[in-house]
GULO-146638 format. One line per 8 residues: their letters; for each residue x, y, z of N, C-alpha, C. Coordinates in pm, whole numbers, plus 50000, padded with zeros to 5 digits. Layout:
GULO-146638
a) X/Y/Z/X/Y/Z/X/Y/Z  ...
//
This chain:
GULO-146638
mgavavig) 90764/69675/07955/90764/69784/07848/90872/69769/07774  90872/69813/07636/90991/69839/07575/91057/70007/07565  91146/70012/07506/91204/70131/07490/91155/70241/07402  91169/70356/07406/91118/70460/07329/91221/70550/07270  91220/70575/07111/91313/70596/07076/91246/70727/06982  91346/70818/06925/91315/70950/06852/91400/70960/06749  91342/71001/06635/91443/71020/06500/91377/71136/06461  91497/71241/06412/91476/71352/06325/91597/71448/06379
agvadwal) 91569/71584/06337/91663/71671/06349/91611/71763/06480  91716/71801/06534/91695/71876/06666/91609/71808/06777  91629/71677/06797/91593/71595/06883/91663/71550/07015  91745/71621/07037/91887/71583/07112/91804/71627/07254  91724/71689/07289/91638/71733/07419/91579/71613/07459  91538/71524/07396/91459/71418/07430/91562/71319/07520  91666/71299/07493/91735/71224/07590/91755/71299/07732  91673/71381/07750/91705/71399/07907/91553/71324/07986
agvrvsea) 91476/71303/07894/91337/71204/07921/91386/71039/07923  91492/71041/07893/91543/70850/07864/91499/70814/07750  91466/70858/07655/91438/70874/07503/91566/70804/07453  91594/70722/07353/91707/70701/07276/91690/70790/07190  91782/70868/07140/91802/70970/07022/91866/70946/06926  91840/70945/06793/91886/70927/06681/91849/71084/06608  92017/71149/06618/91988/71291/06543/91993/71228/06411  91923/71268/06303/91911/71254/06166/91857/71383/06090
adpaavrv) 91948/71453/06016/91909/71563/05961/91905/71556/05819  91926/71430/05763/91892/71441/05602/91822/71284/05602  91780/71288/05475/91680/71140/05442/91789/71022/05456  91900/71017/05440/91971/70865/05453/92011/70871/05576  92031/70975/05670/92021/70928/05798/91913/70905/05871  91818/70945/05835/91648/70904/05879/91673/70752/05852  91661/70695/05723/91695/70576/05701/91789/70458/05768  91903/70552/05804/92026/70470/05867/91925/70421/06022
awdslgdd) 91900/70531/06080/91835/70511/06204/91724/70452/06219  91623/70457/06151/91515/70339/06143/91550/70208/06146  91656/70184/06040/91710/70023/06038/91784/69974/06127  91813/70084/06222/91926/70038/06323/91830/70030/06462  91710/70057/06435/91622/70049/06567/91637/69895/06636  91670/69865/06756/91645/69738/06798/91522/69657/06821  91536/69541/06828/91399/69482/06878/91319/69517/06995  91407/69579/07077/91356/69621/07241/91260/69768/07209
vsvvlltd) 91292/69819/07110/91232/69941/07096/91063/69950/07052  90953/69982/07132/90818/69958/07107/90748/70064/07076  90814/70227/07078/90724/70359/07050/90859/70419/06989  90832/70445/06855/90906/70544/06767/90843/70682/06765  90919/70808/06805/90862/70918/06778/90928/70975/06680  90862/71038/06556/90950/71070/06440/90907/71234/06425  91005/71303/06391/90980/71462/06367/90889/71428/06226  90811/71548/06194/90731/71527/06071/90840/71512/05967
aaaavlgt) 90947/71577/05954/91035/71574/05811/91106/71411/05815  91092/71360/05936/91141/71231/05941/91043/71125/05902  90894/71142/05918/90816/71057/05882/90781/71095/05725  90793/71160/05664/90786/71216/05545/90887/71130/05486  91000/71103/05548/91103/71044/05448/91094/70853/05443  91024/70848/05567/91005/70710/05577/90894/70630/05502  90778/70721/05495/90643/70665/05401/90618/70545/05391  90652/70447/05308/90576/70337/05330/90655/70239/05415
elaeagtr) 90778/70275/05518/90830/70177/05602/90732/70196/05715  90673/70308/05755/90553/70310/05865/90458/70236/05860  90399/70220/05715/90292/70085/05730/90337/69966/05747  90472/69957/05747/90557/69824/05777/90613/69807/05922  90543/69906/06007/90619/69929/06126/90588/69807/06251  90486/69734/06210/90481/69602/06264/90375/69637/06402  90432/69573/06524/90401/69592/06659/90460/69743/06720  90515/69801/06627/90576/69945/06702/90454/70051/06703
lvavips) 90457/70139/06827/90384/70241/06811/90434/70377/06745  90398/70437/06632/90500/70540/06587/90382/70620/06572  90436/70758/06650/90401/70897/06624/90472/71006/06585  90389/71111/06518/90493/71220/06448/90494/71322/06545  90576/71359/06566/90572/71516/06656/90637/71625/06572  90550/71735/06619/90574/71851/06527/90735/71887/06549  90774/71963/06444/90937/71982/06461/90961/72120/06491
//
């Protein structure tokens, strides 16, 4: 099974569950975090704000499972 990553603002606590955390408080940081995901990441959790920034990128997520979590 691949790794799980979370992107967004206020997601630091997810590290306690072994999730790779990318704190991203602004649109540019969200895009950098998304573009930096390794090939081993198969599940990505996004805050609703991060998902709004990514828009079309989410449609092209390929085999990754992407879920939006409430912030």
